[in-house]
C-alpha positions in Angstrom: 239.8 -36.8 63.0 236.6 -35.1 61.9 236.4 -37.5 58.9 236.9 -40.5 61.2 234.2 -39.3 63.6 231.8 -38.8 60.7 232.6 -42.3 59.3 232.1 -43.7 62.8 228.7 -42.2 63.2 227.7 -43.4 59.7 228.7 -46.9 60.9 227.0 -46.7 64.3 223.6 -45.0 63.5 221.9 -47.9 61.7 223.3 -50.4 64.3 222.2 -48.3 67.3 218.7 -47.6 66.0 217.8 -51.1 64.6 215.6 -53.3 66.9 217.8 -55.2 69.3 217.7 -56.3 72.9 218.4 -52.9 74.4 216.1 -50.9 72.1 213.2 -53.3 72.6 213.6 -53.5 76.3 213.6 -49.7 76.6 210.7 -49.3 74.2 208.7 -51.8 76.2 209.6 -50.1 79.5 208.7 -46.7 78.0 205.2 -48.2 77.2 204.7 -49.7 80.6 206.3 -47.1 82.9 207.0 -43.9 80.9 210.3 -42.2 80.0 211.4 -41.1 83.5 211.0 -44.5 85.1 213.6 -46.0 82.6 216.4 -43.5 83.5 217.9 -45.8 86.2 218.1 -48.7 83.7 219.5 -46.4 81.0 222.2 -45.1 83.4 223.2 -48.8 84.2 223.2 -49.8 80.6 225.3 -46.9 79.3 227.7 -46.8 82.2 228.3 -50.6 81.6 228.6 -49.8 77.8 231.3 -47.2 78.4 233.3 -49.4 80.8 233.1 -52.5 78.7 233.9 -50.6 75.5 236.9 -49.0 77.0 238.1 -52.3 78.3 237.7 -54.0 75.0 239.3 -51.1 73.2 242.3 -51.3 75.4 242.9 -55.0 74.8 240.4 -57.2 76.6 239.0 -58.2 73.2 241.9 -60.6 73.2 240.0 -62.6 75.9 237.3 -63.4 73.4 239.9 -64.4 70.9 241.7 -66.6 73.4 238.4 -68.2 74.6 236.0 -68.2 71.7 233.6 -70.4 73.6 232.6 -67.4 75.7 230.6 -65.8 72.8 228.1 -68.7 72.5 227.7 -68.7 76.3 227.0 -65.0 76.2 224.5 -65.5 73.4 222.6 -68.2 75.3 222.7 -66.3 78.6 221.6 -63.1 76.9 218.7 -64.8 75.0 217.5 -66.4 78.3 217.6 -63.0 80.0 215.6 -61.4 77.2 213.1 -64.2 77.3 212.7 -63.6 81.0 212.1 -59.9 80.4 209.6 -60.9 77.6 207.7 -63.1 80.1 207.5 -60.2 82.6 205.9 -58.0 79.9 203.6 -60.7 78.7 202.3 -61.2 82.3 202.0 -57.5 83.0 198.4 -56.4 83.6 196.9 -53.1 82.8 198.4 -50.0 84.5 195.6 -50.2 87.1 196.5 -53.8 87.9 196.5 -54.8 91.6 200.0 -56.1 91.2 202.7 -53.5 91.6 205.0 -53.7 88.6 208.5 -52.3 88.6 210.4 -50.8 85.8 213.8 -52.1 84.7 216.4 -51.2 87.3 220.0 -50.0 87.2 221.1 -53.7 87.6 218.8 -54.8 84.8 220.5 -52.2 82.5 223.9 -53.4 83.4 223.0 -57.1 82.9 221.4 -56.4 79.6 224.6 -54.9 78.3 226.8 -57.6 79.8 224.6 -60.4 78.3 224.1 -58.7 74.9 226.3 -60.4 72.2 225.2 -57.8 69.6 227.0 -55.2 71.7 230.3 -57.2 71.7 230.1 -57.9 68.0 229.5 -54.2 67.2 232.3 -53.1 69.6 234.7 -55.6 67.9 233.7 -54.4 64.4 233.9 -50.8 65.5 237.5 -51.0 66.8 238.7 -53.2 63.9 237.5 -50.4 61.5 238.3 -47.2 63.4 241.3 -48.0 65.7 244.6 -48.4 63.9 247.2 -50.7 65.5 249.8 -48.0 64.7 247.7 -45.3 66.4 250.3 -43.1 68.3 247.7 -42.0 71.0 245.8 -45.2 71.5 244.2 -44.2 74.9 242.9 -40.9 73.4 241.5 -42.7 70.3 239.8 -45.5 72.4 238.4 -42.8 74.8 236.9 -40.8 71.9 235.5 -43.9 70.1 234.1 -45.3 73.4 232.4 -42.0 74.3 230.9 -41.4 70.8 229.6 -45.0 70.8 228.0 -44.7 74.2 226.4 -41.3 73.5 225.0 -42.5 70.2 223.5 -45.5 72.0 222.1 -43.2 74.7 220.3 -41.1 72.0 219.0 -44.3 70.2 217.7 -45.9 73.4 216.1 -42.6 74.6 214.4 -42.3 71.2 213.0 -45.9 71.5 211.9 -45.2 75.1 210.1 -42.0 74.0 208.3 -43.9 71.2 207.2 -46.5 73.8 206.0 -43.7 76.1 204.0 -42.0 73.3 202.5 -45.3 72.3 201.3 -45.9 75.8 199.6 -42.5 75.8 197.8 -43.4 72.6 196.6 -46.8 74.1 195.3 -45.6 77.5 192.5 -48.2 78.2 193.3 -51.4 80.0 192.7 -53.7 77.1 194.9 -51.8 74.8 197.6 -51.5 77.5 197.7 -55.3 77.9 197.8 -55.8 74.1 200.7 -53.4 73.8 202.6 -55.1 76.6 202.1 -58.5 74.9 203.1 -57.0 71.5 206.4 -55.9 73.0 206.8 -59.2 74.8 206.4 -60.9 71.4 209.1 -58.6 69.9 211.4 -59.5 72.8 210.9 -63.2 72.1 211.8 -62.5 68.5 215.0 -60.6 69.6 215.9 -63.6 71.9 215.5 -66.0 68.9 217.6 -63.7 66.8 220.3 -63.7 69.5 220.4 -67.5 69.6 220.4 -68.0 65.8 222.5 -65.0 64.6 
C-alpha cells in the first residue's frame, strides 16, 4: 500500500500544481483578497472534490462512458464560468475602489469543481491507474485514493493562494494592484481557452 501511495503522489503532484482553473482562481483571489478570504471557496471546492471523486470511484464514471456528450458540455460550461471569473478580475479596481468586491464564495468553489473538465479527466486517469477491478476492498481503496487526491489538491491550491497573497503585498499601490488583477484575468482567459481546446 505504501508503494501505491507513493506512486499516486508522484502521479498527482505535477497535475495538482500545474496552472489550471482552480489554481489560477485561487491565486487571483489570493492577490485580490488575501489568503483568509479564500477559505470559504476552498472548503466548497475541496468538499465537492471529495464527494465527486468518491462517487466516480464507486462507479459513477460509467455515466460519462454511457453519455460521452456530457464531457464537451462540461468543458464549454466550465470555460464560460472561468471567462466570467476572468471578467470580474479584469474589471476589479484597486483595493481602495468605491465598489465593494467580494471574494469567491463557497458556491463558487463548488461550481468551479463541478464545471472543471480537467478534474474529471484526472480522476478518471487516477482510478484507471490505481484502482484494480479485482481489488477485494474497493470501498477502502476508493476512500484512501479520494482522500489523498483531495488533500494534495488542498495543499496545491493553498500554495497558489499564498503566492497570490504575497504578490499582492509586493504590489501595494493602486496602479500595480489593477495591473496584477488584469494579469490574473488574462491567465484565466488562457485557462478558459485551454479548457475549450484541450
